LUMBADREN-603697 format. One record per residue: x, y, z of N, C-alpha, C, O in turn. Coordinates in Angstrom, 3 decimals. Example, Ala and Ser with C-alpha at 12.3 -4.5 7.8 and 13.67 -1.06 7.14 Angstrom:
BEGIN
      n.x      n.y      n.z     ca.x     ca.y     ca.z      c.x      c.y      c.z      o.x      o.y      o.z
   13.190   -5.690    7.800   12.300   -4.500    7.800   13.200   -3.300    7.800   14.236   -3.319    8.465
   12.850   -2.250    7.080   13.670   -1.060    7.140   12.900    0.030    7.870   13.409    1.138    8.039
END
This chain:
BEGIN
      n.x      n.y      n.z     ca.x     ca.y     ca.z      c.x      c.y      c.z      o.x      o.y      o.z
   46.651  -19.688    5.494   46.159  -18.369    5.871   45.145  -18.558    6.999   44.278  -19.429    6.914
   45.248  -17.758    8.042   44.361  -17.925    9.185   43.036  -17.194    9.004   42.858  -16.423    8.061
   42.119  -17.449    9.920   40.781  -16.861    9.837   40.823  -15.341    9.918   40.056  -14.653    9.245
   41.722  -14.828   10.742   41.850  -13.377   10.900   42.227  -12.728    9.571   41.580  -11.774    9.140
   43.264  -13.240    8.926   43.732  -12.646    7.678   42.690  -12.787    6.569   42.493  -11.866    5.775
   42.021  -13.947    6.517   40.972  -14.141    5.501   39.840  -13.153    5.717   39.346  -12.560    4.758
   39.421  -12.966    6.969   38.351  -12.030    7.286   38.741  -10.620    6.852   37.972   -9.945    6.167
   39.934  -10.175    7.248   40.382   -8.817    6.919   40.567   -8.636    5.412   40.275   -7.564    4.883
   41.047   -9.668    4.716   41.203   -9.578    3.252   39.848   -9.464    2.557   39.688   -8.673    1.627
   38.873  -10.257    3.010   37.530  -10.185    2.420   36.883   -8.835    2.704   36.213   -8.271    1.839
   37.081   -8.316    3.919   36.541   -6.999    4.264   37.189   -5.921    3.407   36.504   -5.030    2.905
   38.515   -5.997    3.237   39.236   -5.015    2.404   38.727   -5.067    0.953   38.530   -4.031    0.318
   38.520   -6.277    0.449   38.024   -6.416   -0.931   36.620   -5.823   -1.061   36.309   -5.204   -2.078
   35.777   -6.000   -0.057   34.427   -5.446   -0.099   34.401   -3.931    0.014   33.460   -3.287   -0.452
   35.428   -3.360    0.630   35.498   -1.909    0.814   36.236   -1.207   -0.323   36.398    0.013   -0.304
   36.679   -1.975   -1.302   37.431   -1.398   -2.421   36.608   -0.292   -3.081   35.418   -0.457   -3.351
   37.262    0.825   -3.329   36.590    1.962   -3.953   36.273    3.070   -2.964   36.041    4.210   -3.367
   36.261    2.753   -1.677   36.051    3.784   -0.659   37.368    4.521   -0.443   38.425    4.001   -0.798
   37.327    5.715    0.129   38.583    6.429    0.404   39.519    5.597    1.297   39.076    4.895    2.206
   40.793    5.695    1.015   41.788    4.885    1.722   41.713    5.092    3.235   41.854    4.134    3.995
   41.493    6.334    3.680   41.441    6.607    5.123   40.273    5.878    5.776   40.402    5.371    6.890
   39.124    5.823    5.083   37.961    5.119    5.621   38.257    3.630    5.722   37.953    3.000    6.735
   38.850    3.067    4.673   39.171    1.635    4.661   40.154    1.305    5.791   39.970    0.324    6.511
   41.190    2.122    5.941   42.194    1.861    6.977   41.582    1.968    8.371   41.910    1.167    9.246
   40.694    2.949    8.595   40.030    3.082    9.900   39.192    1.848   10.219   39.225    1.338   11.338
   38.454    1.382    9.243   37.583    0.222    9.462   38.417   -1.032    9.708   38.104   -1.821   10.600
   39.472   -1.216    8.924   40.340   -2.383    9.125   41.033   -2.327   10.491   41.201   -3.355   11.147
   41.429   -1.138   10.909   42.048   -0.999   12.232   41.051   -1.350   13.332   41.411   -1.974   14.330
   39.803   -0.948   13.144   38.769   -1.265   14.130   38.560   -2.773   14.245   38.458   -3.300   15.353
   38.496   -3.463   13.125   38.292   -4.912   13.165   39.545   -5.658   13.612   39.446   -6.725   14.218
   40.712   -5.113   13.324   41.953   -5.703   13.848   41.953   -5.602   15.372   42.380   -6.527   16.062
   41.472   -4.476   15.888   41.375   -4.316   17.340   40.410   -5.337   17.937   40.652   -5.851   19.029
   39.309   -5.638   17.225   38.377   -6.671   17.700   39.094   -8.022   17.826   38.911   -8.744   18.806
   39.901   -8.344   16.832   40.644   -9.609   16.880   41.645   -9.601   18.039   41.777  -10.599   18.748
   42.352   -8.479   18.234   43.330   -8.393   19.323   42.648   -8.539   20.681   43.155   -9.242   21.555
   41.506   -7.883   20.863   40.771   -7.980   22.122   40.267   -9.405   22.349   40.314   -9.918   23.467
   39.789  -10.031   21.290   39.313  -11.410   21.401   40.434  -12.375   21.776   40.243  -13.268   22.601
   41.592  -12.190   21.170   42.750  -13.040   21.502   43.158  -12.832   22.962   43.489  -13.787   23.665
   43.130  -11.571   23.411   43.478  -11.281   24.804   42.491  -11.953   25.763   42.852  -12.298   26.888
   41.252  -12.138   25.314   40.235  -12.798   26.135   40.309  -14.320   26.000   39.520  -15.029   26.624
   41.246  -14.833   25.193   41.445  -16.265   25.081   40.635  -16.942   23.991   40.504  -18.166   23.999
   40.084  -16.172   23.043   39.297  -16.759   21.954   40.177  -16.967   20.737   41.176  -16.271   20.554
   39.803  -17.925   19.909   40.562  -18.187   18.680   40.111  -17.224   17.580   39.035  -16.630   17.654
   40.965  -17.086   16.554   40.622  -16.216   15.418   39.348  -16.689   14.723   38.544  -15.872   14.277
   39.164  -18.000   14.630   37.954  -18.548   14.004   36.702  -18.159   14.767   35.689  -17.819   14.156
   36.753  -18.204   16.088   35.593  -17.809   16.910   35.297  -16.324   16.760   34.140  -15.914   16.665
   36.347  -15.534   16.739   36.172  -14.076   16.613   35.575  -13.741   15.253   34.653  -12.931   15.160
   36.097  -14.360   14.196   35.593  -14.106   12.838   34.129  -14.509   12.735   33.330  -13.796   12.127
   33.770  -15.650   13.327   32.368  -16.098   13.286   31.470  -15.135   14.043   30.346  -14.869   13.618
   31.964  -14.601   15.180   31.161  -13.661   15.978   30.980  -12.320   15.253   29.942  -11.671   15.382
   31.995  -11.922   14.497   31.896  -10.644   13.782   30.942  -10.725   12.598   30.374   -9.707   12.201
   30.754  -11.896   12.031   29.814  -12.063   10.932   30.493  -12.094    9.584   31.717  -12.165    9.474
   29.665  -12.037    8.569   30.134  -12.114    7.189   30.814  -10.806    6.791   30.175   -9.755    6.846
   32.090  -10.831    6.392   32.775   -9.596    6.013   32.157   -8.927    4.784   32.224   -7.705    4.649
   31.559   -9.709    3.892   30.893   -9.111    2.729   29.689   -8.278    3.140   29.473   -7.182    2.622
   28.905   -8.810    4.082   27.745   -8.066    4.580   28.201   -6.817    5.328   27.608   -5.749    5.179
   29.254   -6.952    6.135   29.786   -5.793    6.855   30.249   -4.712    5.878   30.015   -3.525    6.108
   30.901   -5.116    4.797   31.368   -4.152    3.794   30.188   -3.449    3.130   30.246   -2.242    2.890
   29.110   -4.191    2.828   27.928   -3.562    2.222   27.306   -2.552    3.178   26.881   -1.477    2.754
   27.251   -2.886    4.460   26.696   -1.964    5.447   27.536   -0.690    5.537   26.999    0.416    5.594
   28.855   -0.859    5.549   29.745    0.302    5.616   29.602    1.148    4.358   29.561    2.375    4.440
   29.526    0.508    3.198   29.352    1.248    1.934   28.049    2.050    1.956   28.026    3.214    1.556
   26.978    1.433    2.419   25.683    2.114    2.475   25.750    3.309    3.417   25.289    4.398    3.074
   26.313    3.113    4.585   26.385    4.203    5.563   27.303    5.317    5.070   27.008    6.494    5.275
   28.413    4.961    4.424   29.324    5.973    3.884   28.641    6.784    2.781   28.778    8.007    2.729
   27.908    6.104    1.904   27.185    6.816    0.851   26.135    7.758    1.408   25.969    8.868    0.903
   25.430    7.334    2.433   24.401    8.184    3.052   25.054    9.395    3.714   24.567   10.518    3.582
   26.148    9.165    4.419   26.839   10.299    5.073   27.338   11.312    4.051   27.224   12.518    4.267
   27.891   10.833    2.941   28.347   11.758    1.888   27.175   12.569    1.341   27.300   13.775    1.127
   26.032   11.910    1.112   24.849   12.600    0.589   24.368   13.640    1.600   23.993   14.745    1.209
   24.372   13.309    2.878   23.917   14.254    3.893   24.881   15.424    4.044   24.449   16.544    4.317
   26.181   15.183    3.871   27.173   16.248    3.987   27.169   17.168    2.776   27.218   18.389    2.926
   27.111   16.598    1.584   27.132   17.388    0.352   26.191   16.757   -0.659   26.421   15.642   -1.128
   25.148   17.467   -0.983   24.144   16.935   -1.905   24.585   17.202   -3.342   24.451   18.308   -3.866
   25.113   16.154   -3.953   25.530   16.233   -5.346   25.080   14.955   -6.045   24.690   13.983   -5.398
   25.140   14.970   -7.365   24.708   13.818   -8.145   25.556   12.584   -7.839   25.019   11.489   -7.673
   26.869   12.755   -7.763   27.725   11.589   -7.496   27.464   11.026   -6.097   27.469    9.809   -5.913
   27.238   11.897   -5.116   26.939   11.409   -3.761   25.566   10.751   -3.711   25.370    9.780   -2.981
   24.622   11.267   -4.474   23.296   10.655   -4.521   23.384    9.256   -5.117   22.785    8.312   -4.603
   24.134    9.132   -6.202   24.307    7.811   -6.813   25.026    6.851   -5.870   24.687    5.669   -5.801
   26.014    7.360   -5.150   26.718    6.525   -4.175   25.801    6.031   -3.076   25.881    4.873   -2.668
   24.919    6.912   -2.590   23.969    6.513   -1.549   22.987    5.479   -2.085   22.680    4.497   -1.408
   22.498    5.700   -3.295   21.537    4.761   -3.877   22.178    3.394   -4.081   21.594    2.370   -3.724
   23.371    3.378   -4.652   24.049    2.102   -4.903   24.344    1.380   -3.588   24.176    0.164   -3.499
   24.781    2.121   -2.571   25.064    1.513   -1.279   23.831    0.925   -0.631   23.871   -0.187   -0.104
   22.746    1.656   -0.665   21.506    1.178   -0.039   20.934    0.005   -0.823   20.467   -0.968   -0.230
   20.966    0.088   -2.143   20.459   -1.033   -2.926   21.321   -2.273   -2.745   20.811   -3.393   -2.773
   22.630   -2.084   -2.559   23.484   -3.225   -2.287   23.173   -3.860   -0.949   23.236   -5.080   -0.800
   22.834   -3.025    0.027   22.482   -3.545    1.350   21.137   -4.244    1.323   20.941   -5.252    2.002
   20.220   -3.717    0.550   18.864   -4.266    0.498   18.689   -5.140   -0.740   17.665   -5.064   -1.419
   19.683   -5.962   -1.031   19.684   -6.755   -2.261   18.464   -7.651   -2.392   17.975   -7.848   -3.504
   17.960   -8.196   -1.305   16.796   -9.078   -1.385   15.519   -8.335   -1.771   14.602   -8.919   -2.348
   15.468   -7.065   -1.452   14.271   -6.296   -1.749   14.269   -5.699   -3.157   13.324   -5.005   -3.531
   15.308   -5.962   -3.931   15.394   -5.378   -5.268   14.214   -5.760   -6.157   13.802   -4.974   -7.010
   13.676   -6.940   -5.968   12.552   -7.359   -6.800   11.330   -6.493   -6.572   10.496   -6.354   -7.466
   11.212   -5.910   -5.391   10.071   -5.054   -5.081   10.425   -3.588   -5.288    9.674   -2.849   -5.925
   11.565   -3.167   -4.752   11.928   -1.751   -4.744   12.366   -1.259   -6.121   11.967   -0.175   -6.547
   13.167   -2.031   -6.805   13.735   -1.573   -8.070   12.681   -1.248   -9.129   12.784   -0.194   -9.757
   11.665   -2.100   -9.367   10.667   -1.729  -10.372    9.910   -0.435  -10.016    9.637    0.393  -10.885
    9.584   -0.280   -8.750    8.892    0.947   -8.319    9.812    2.146   -8.496    9.391    3.191   -8.992
   11.070    1.991   -8.090   12.033    3.074   -8.211   12.280    3.440   -9.674   12.395    4.619  -10.007
   12.360    2.443  -10.542   12.568    2.711  -11.969   11.369    3.441  -12.572   11.538    4.362  -13.371
   10.151    3.030  -12.188    8.948    3.681  -12.700    8.881    5.128  -12.243    8.657    6.031  -13.049
    9.074    5.345  -10.958    9.027    6.708  -10.412   10.128    7.560  -11.038    9.890    8.711  -11.405
   11.332    7.001  -11.160   12.437    7.740  -11.766   12.185    8.077  -13.227   12.540    9.164  -13.682
   11.575    7.153  -13.970   11.270    7.411  -15.388   10.246    8.522  -15.546   10.397    9.403  -16.392
    9.201    8.476  -14.725    8.177    9.528  -14.786    8.784   10.873  -14.404    8.516   11.885  -15.052
    9.607   10.883  -13.348   10.258   12.124  -12.917   11.160   12.671  -14.018   11.159   13.874  -14.278
   11.932   11.795  -14.667   12.811   12.221  -15.753   12.004   12.777  -16.931   12.400   13.768  -17.545
   10.876   12.138  -17.243   10.035   12.617  -18.346    9.511   14.024  -18.053    9.557   14.897  -18.920
    9.015   14.242  -16.836    8.541   15.579  -16.472    9.680   16.593  -16.484    9.477   17.740  -16.879
   10.861   16.192  -16.061   12.027   17.062  -16.064   12.355   17.506  -17.488   12.600   18.687  -17.733
   12.360   16.564  -18.419   12.659   16.885  -19.823   11.583   17.786  -20.414   11.888   18.737  -21.134
   10.304   17.482  -20.104    9.207   18.329  -20.594    9.355   19.739  -20.046    9.157   20.709  -20.778
    9.704   19.871  -18.754    9.884   21.196  -18.147   10.989   21.977  -18.820   10.848   23.175  -19.066
   12.095   21.302  -19.121   13.199   21.976  -19.810   12.763   22.435  -21.198   13.082   23.550  -21.610
   12.038   21.587  -21.919   11.586   21.944  -23.272   10.627   23.136  -23.239   10.739   24.041  -24.066
    9.695   23.144  -22.298    8.743   24.265  -22.191    9.484   25.546  -21.832    9.205   26.607  -22.390
   10.427   25.446  -20.900   11.209   26.624  -20.505   12.015   27.167  -21.684   12.049   28.377  -21.913
   12.659   26.275  -22.429   13.430   26.714  -23.596   12.539   27.324  -24.674   12.898   28.328  -25.289
   11.370   26.710  -24.902   10.453   27.251  -25.913   10.000   28.657  -25.521    9.976   29.558  -26.359
    9.643   28.843  -24.255    9.236   30.173  -23.800   10.358   31.188  -23.907   10.137   32.338  -24.286
   11.570   30.749  -23.569   12.723   31.646  -23.648   13.049   32.020  -25.095   13.415   33.161  -25.376
   12.915   31.057  -26.012   13.180   31.341  -27.424   12.097   32.221  -28.048   12.366   32.980  -28.979
   10.876   32.116  -27.533    9.775   32.945  -28.059    9.877   34.392  -27.597    9.346   35.285  -28.257
   10.546   34.641  -26.480   10.577   35.968  -25.874   11.064   37.071  -26.820   10.386   38.094  -26.921
   12.190   36.928  -27.514   12.606   38.028  -28.397   11.625   38.280  -29.551   11.436   39.418  -29.979
   11.004   37.199  -30.048   10.043   37.369  -31.143    8.770   38.048  -30.645    8.129   38.803  -31.376
    8.412   37.765  -29.382    7.219   38.396  -28.812    7.454   39.888  -28.614    6.534   40.687  -28.784
    8.660   40.264  -28.261    8.959   41.682  -28.038    8.827   42.508  -29.323    8.405   43.663  -29.271
    9.180   41.934  -30.457    9.070   42.676  -31.721    7.818   42.282  -32.497    7.638   42.671  -33.651
    6.944   41.491  -31.835    5.621   41.142  -32.350    5.664   40.405  -33.685    4.893   40.719  -34.592
    6.569   39.419  -33.812    6.590   38.614  -35.041    6.514   37.118  -34.717    7.181   36.306  -35.359
    5.703   36.761  -33.725    5.524   35.345  -33.416    4.738   34.689  -34.542    3.644   35.149  -34.865
    5.258   33.639  -35.142    4.538   32.976  -36.225    3.258   32.312  -35.710    3.280   31.588  -34.715
    2.164   32.564  -36.389    0.888   31.944  -36.051    0.187   32.581  -34.865   -0.800   32.030  -34.377
    0.663   33.725  -34.384    0.053   34.402  -33.239   -0.479   35.748  -33.699    0.266   36.554  -34.257
   -1.789   36.003  -33.463   -2.411   37.230  -33.952   -2.586   38.296  -32.883   -3.127   39.362  -33.179
   -2.145   38.049  -31.634   -2.301   39.032  -30.560   -1.246   40.108  -30.659   -0.387   40.082  -31.541
   -1.321   41.066  -29.732   -0.318   42.125  -29.747    0.949   41.670  -29.005    0.993   40.560  -28.475
    1.959   42.516  -28.969    3.258   42.140  -28.422    3.204   41.836  -26.929    3.949   40.981  -26.448
    2.327   42.527  -26.183    2.238   42.309  -24.745    1.683   40.910  -24.437    2.145   40.228  -23.522
    0.688   40.509  -25.217    0.154   39.155  -25.025    1.223   38.099  -25.328    1.367   37.127  -24.586
    1.954   38.288  -26.394    3.031   37.362  -26.749    4.119   37.340  -25.687    4.654   36.283  -25.351
    4.439   38.517  -25.164    5.436   38.613  -24.106    4.990   37.838  -22.862    5.768   37.086  -22.275
    3.724   38.034  -22.469    3.213   37.345  -21.279    3.136   35.832  -21.494    3.418   35.060  -20.577
    2.762   35.414  -22.677    2.715   33.973  -22.979    4.111   33.367  -22.921    4.300   32.306  -22.327
    5.088   34.026  -23.530    6.445   33.481  -23.530    7.044   33.481  -22.119    7.723   32.527  -21.740
    6.798   34.542  -21.338    7.274   34.553  -19.955    6.581   33.482  -19.116    7.207   32.845  -18.269
    5.283   33.288  -19.358    4.547   32.244  -18.645    5.075   30.856  -18.963    5.206   30.016  -18.073
    5.379   30.616  -20.235    5.936   29.313  -20.610    7.309   29.098  -19.981    7.598   28.020  -19.462
    8.158   30.136  -20.029    9.508   30.002  -19.463    9.440   29.750  -17.956   10.124   28.866  -17.441
    8.621   30.519  -17.258    8.541   30.331  -15.804    7.811   29.037  -15.445    8.157   28.395  -14.454
    6.815   28.647  -16.227    6.124   27.382  -15.978    7.056   26.190  -16.164    7.046   25.256  -15.362
    7.854   26.226  -17.216    8.828   25.158  -17.446    9.869   25.103  -16.337   10.244   24.023  -15.879
   10.335   26.283  -15.906   11.301   26.322  -14.802   10.674   25.774  -13.522   11.348   25.107  -12.737
    9.393   26.052  -13.309    8.698   25.531  -12.128    8.596   24.006  -12.175    8.783   23.338  -11.158
    8.304   23.461  -13.342    8.238   21.995  -13.482    9.595   21.377  -13.174    9.669   20.360  -12.485
   10.666   21.977  -13.675   12.016   21.478  -13.417   12.324   21.536  -11.915   12.894   20.596  -11.362
   11.946   22.642  -11.256   12.205   22.781   -9.822   11.425   21.739   -9.012   11.965   21.156   -8.072
   10.168   21.507   -9.371    9.357   20.501   -8.667    9.962   19.113   -8.867    9.996   18.311   -7.934
   10.434   18.827  -10.071   11.078   17.524  -10.328   12.339   17.366   -9.488   12.598   16.285   -8.961
   13.129   18.436   -9.358   14.338   18.362   -8.535   13.979   18.118   -7.072   14.615   17.300   -6.408
   12.976   18.813   -6.571   12.538   18.602   -5.190   11.990   17.192   -4.995   12.244   16.562   -3.969
   11.248   16.701   -5.966   10.703   15.342   -5.890   11.835   14.309   -5.875   11.769   13.321   -5.144
   12.869   14.543   -6.684   14.006   13.632   -6.726   14.717   13.603   -5.375   15.057   12.529   -4.879
   14.943   14.766   -4.779   15.589   14.833   -3.469   14.726   14.138   -2.420   15.243   13.397   -1.585
   13.414   14.373   -2.458   12.510   13.719   -1.511   12.506   12.208   -1.676   12.492   11.473   -0.689
   12.519   11.744   -2.911   12.552   10.305   -3.174   13.856    9.700   -2.670   13.854    8.615   -2.088
   14.957   10.388   -2.888   16.248    9.901   -2.410   16.262    9.840   -0.882   16.755    8.866   -0.313
   15.735   10.855   -0.217   15.671   10.839    1.247   14.783    9.697    1.746   15.100    9.056    2.748
   13.690    9.445    1.058   12.815    8.332    1.421   13.538    6.996    1.250   13.403    6.101    2.084
   14.298    6.867    0.175   15.070    5.652   -0.067   16.130    5.460    1.020   16.383    4.334    1.446
   16.740    6.541    1.462   17.732    6.472    2.535   17.073    6.028    3.833   17.621    5.185    4.544
   15.910    6.578    4.153   15.190    6.150    5.361   14.830    4.676    5.265   14.937    3.941    6.247
   14.409    4.250    4.101   14.080    2.840    3.896   15.314    1.973    4.130   15.238    0.946    4.803
   16.446    2.391    3.573   17.683    1.633    3.742   18.113    1.571    5.198   18.564    0.528    5.673
   17.976    2.683    5.904   18.344    2.681    7.325   17.411    1.781    8.131   17.858    1.065    9.026
   16.127    1.816    7.820   15.187    0.926    8.512   15.532   -0.527    8.202   15.485   -1.384    9.085
   15.876   -0.799    6.950   16.263   -2.154    6.555   17.533   -2.568    7.285   17.642   -3.704    7.747
   18.485   -1.660    7.391   19.729   -1.946    8.090   19.450   -2.277    9.561   20.034   -3.212   10.109
   18.558   -1.510   10.196   18.216   -1.793   11.599   17.590   -3.160   11.739   17.863   -3.869   12.707
   16.745   -3.549   10.780   16.123   -4.870   10.839   17.167   -5.969   10.673   17.118   -6.982   11.370
   18.103   -5.775    9.761   19.172   -6.760    9.566   20.015   -6.866   10.830   20.353   -7.966   11.268
   20.355   -5.714   11.416   21.196   -5.712   12.608   20.508   -6.419   13.757   21.173   -7.114   14.526
   19.173   -6.264   13.907   18.442   -6.946   14.971   18.330   -8.427   14.693   18.391   -9.241   15.614
   18.167   -8.785   13.430   18.003  -10.198   13.079   19.312  -10.962   13.177   19.306  -12.155   13.478
   20.440  -10.294   12.928   21.757  -10.953   12.955   22.694  -10.244   13.928   23.632   -9.584   13.480
   22.482  -10.350   15.237   23.398   -9.676   16.154   24.782  -10.313   16.088   24.925  -11.535   16.075
   25.790   -9.456   16.048   27.151  -10.012   15.997   27.989   -9.481   17.116   29.162   -9.837   17.233
END
């Protein structure tokens, strides 16, 4: 098996899981690099060495594809794809980034759960406040109504702030990954 085929096979294996059209476009682009190099009189081994490690190239493509999907459509699956792609690209920084990311994510998740619980408690109290039979509450129905509405809206506000914080953290992680990618690209020109 020649260097060209080994390079393309390793690149294809690294791109496994991406949409077929994306994989075919990328493979066609690198096949064109080999064809141009051969036309210039270079061997497949020289071209493969100049292009770099196909595993690293696949990680870069995965990271960029995940970021583009997140920017096009903000959904949970696209967010996870962007995070996994960027963390795969920044594998050396996992010892620093991952513990911080896990801590921030855990705190955010805890606040999210607390917000949901407060919102649900306020919502469940609302009908009892309207008929003035809240257990352990001696105020009138209007006070109970305002307390239950305040709890429901306060909990919803906590959930909304957590969602905004999560989106902001993800965008920050994407910027970090792109900066890391630029540093890698400058350090290893191919």
